[in-house]
C-alpha positions in Angstrom: -0.2 -2.7 9.5 -3.3 -0.5 8.7 -1.1 2.5 8.8 1.3 0.8 6.2 -1.6 -0.6 3.8 -3.0 3.3 3.9 0.5 4.6 2.5 0.6 2.4 -0.5 -1.5 4.4 -2.6 -0.4 7.8 -1.8 3.3 6.6 -2.1 2.7 5.6 -5.6 1.5 9.2 -6.3 4.8 10.9 -4.7 3.1 11.4 -1.3 5.1 9.8 1.5 3.5 11.5 4.5 2.0 8.0 5.5 5.2 6.0 4.6 7.2 4.2 7.1 11.2 4.4 6.3 11.5 0.7 6.5 9.3 0.3 3.4 10.0 4.1 1.6 13.4 4.7 0.3 12.3 8.4 0.2 11.6 8.5 3.8 15.0 6.6 4.3 16.8 9.1 2.1 14.9 12.1 0.9 17.8 14.0 -0.8 18.2 11.1 -3.3 16.2 11.1 -6.4 13.4 8.5 -5.9 12.7 6.0 -8.5 9.5 4.2 -8.9 11.0 0.8 -10.6 7.7 -0.6 -11.1 5.7 2.0 -12.3 5.4 3.4 -15.9 8.6 6.1 -16.6 9.7 5.1 -13.3 8.4 8.2 -11.8 5.1 8.9 -9.7 1.6 8.6 -11.1 -0.3 11.9 -11.3 -3.9 11.0 -12.6 -6.4 12.2 -9.7 -9.2 10.2 -10.7 -7.2 6.9 -10.6 -5.8 7.8 -7.3 -9.4 8.0 -6.2 -10.1 4.7 -7.6 -7.3 2.8 -6.1 -8.1 4.2 -2.8 -11.3 3.0 -3.0 -10.1 -0.3 -4.3 -7.9 -0.3 -1.3 -10.3 0.4 1.3 -11.9 -2.9 2.4 -8.0 -3.7 2.9 -7.3 -1.3 5.1 -10.6 -1.7 7.0 -9.9 -5.4 7.8 -6.3 -5.0 8.3 -6.6 -6.2 12.2 -7.8 -9.5 10.6 -4.6 -10.0 8.8 -2.2 -9.5 11.6 -2.1 -12.9 13.6 -2.3 -15.4 10.6 -0.3 -18.3 12.7 -1.9 -21.2 11.1 -2.3 -22.2 7.3 -6.0 -22.4 8.3 -6.1 -18.7 9.3 -4.1 -17.8 6.3 -6.4 -19.7 4.1 -9.2 -18.0 5.6 -7.5 -14.4 5.0 -7.2 -15.2 1.6 -10.6 -16.2 0.8 -11.4 -13.1 2.4 -9.0 -10.8 0.3 -10.3 -12.5 -2.8 -13.8 -11.9 -2.3 -13.6 -8.2 -2.7 
């Protein structure tokens, strides 16, 4: 899970080195033009300072990823939601 979370920000900037094929269309078919449907102008982001800020924002989630893996009961899910919302 940690590896998948680490790939989210770079993916939005066109860096697919941390992506896994099951989550990334580019990894599944690198010869096809990759369109980011949810991003402005449907293209990769380019602002380096934005990338750094987003990386910093995601750090707590990637650091604590191991806590989110086995959320079997609703009580565990509620605890994880509380942890995530506290950042």
